N, C-alpha and C positions, 0 to 999 in steps of 0.2 A: 586753710588759711595762711599759706607759708610767707616766713619772711623777707622771701623775696616780692612779695606783693606791696611790700611800704618800705621796702630798703633797699637801696644802691651802694654798689662799692663807694662812690665819692662821700658817702655818707655815713662813712666808718673813721672811727678818732682812734688812729692806734696808741697815741700816746698824751693824753690832756696831760698838763702841768698847771695843778690849779694847788688853791693855801686854805678854800673856802666852800661850800656850798654856793655859796650866790653866786661866786667865781666863775663854778664847773656851770650853773643854770646860766648864765651870761656868755659863755663862752658856745656852748651847745645851741643857745639859741643866735650866737651871731655865725656857727654852722649850718645849723638851719636856715633861715633867713639868704641866706648867704644860693644853698639849693633849691630856695623856694620863689625867691624875688619877694617873700615878705618883708613885714617891716621888724628886725629884732627887736626893737622894744615889745612890740606887740608877744612876741612870740613870749619875750624873759618875761614880761607880766604875766602872761597868762601860767604861763609855768610856777613864776615866783605866788599867781594868785591860788591855785593849787597846791602849792606845800603849806601855804597857811592854815588850811584846811586838815592837813596832817603829811609828816614827811610820806612820800614814797621810796623811802627806802626798805624794801620790803624783807631785808635780813639776807643774812650770807654774803654780805659784802655788796647788793644788788640792788639800785634803785630805779624805778621807772618812772619818771617825771613825766608829765602826760597835759593836754590839754586841747582845749578846740575854739577854732578862730572861723569868724565869719566869710574872711577871704580866702579860705584852703577850700584849692578843688576837690584833693586827695588826700585821703591817707597817708603820712612818711614819717619816715622815724628816721634818729640818729644815734648809733653806736659810739659812744667814746670809754676806751679803758684808762684809768687816768694813772698817770705815772707814781703817785702815792694815796693809799688810798685817803680818803678826807671822810668827815665828823660830818654825818648826813640826816641825825638824829632818828634813825633807823629802830624799825620795832623790836630789834635785838639789843641795839644799841651798838650795833658794830661799824665799825669804818665802810665805806663803799669803792668800791675800786673799778667798777663797771655797770655801768649809765645807758639805759636804752630807753631815748628820749619819743615821744609819740606825740603825732601833731595829728587832729583831725576836723574834717568839717566839721559847722556846728548841726548840722545832719543828720552826721554820722551813726548815730545811734546804735544798734546792734552789733553794726563791725566796728565802730570805737571798742567795743568790750571784747568782740572775737579778737581784734589784733591785741589788744592787752591781755587778756586770757595766753594767746600764742605765745607771747614774748615771755611770762612769766612763767613758764612750762619750757623755754628752750633752756631759760635762764637757772633758772630749779634746777636744772639736770648737773650734777657733782661732775660727772664727765667733759662736760661740753663748758662750763666753769672752768674749770684746772685746763682745757686747752684753749679757752680762752688765754687766763691768765699767761701760759707760756708763749703762746704764739708772738710772733716780734712784728709783722708790719700789718699792711690795712688788706690785702690780699687771704693772708692767710685768716685775717677776724673773720670778713665776710663769708668766707669758706666754712668756715668752725658754724658760724650765722645760722648760714643756709642750707647747711648741708646734716642737717639734726633730723635724724631719723621723727619721723609725726606718728611713729604707733602706741607711743605714749599713752595713756590713759588719761583722758582729762581731767 
């Protein structure tokens, strides 16, 4: 499942200026709402509820907040590079500067998990994260995210 299946160039935020995890989730929820027509509040609440179960900060400066919503028709993502790393209560204690939010239909089941696994694989690739941190604009970020080789073992 390539990232192009659920990530559009419009859904890439090149430099999100936030001071906290809550603000980061709020800002990406606003971006997701703008792109999807869904309620910003519903998206934010869903992401916040998921964070209460445990941080989606997976380590190495990466977070993959995610959730399912009843009104969502198809899986979609929003990628944000943060201007400054923030505390995300990550598993490794490192601050987060790369965030990929995934929103799925309630009925998504395996597709949601496949998409999460795909995002995690792409973002765990050190070459990719280095390029993402070095890229300066939306188009460059989108190119790095969507042109990652898929030959890595799962």
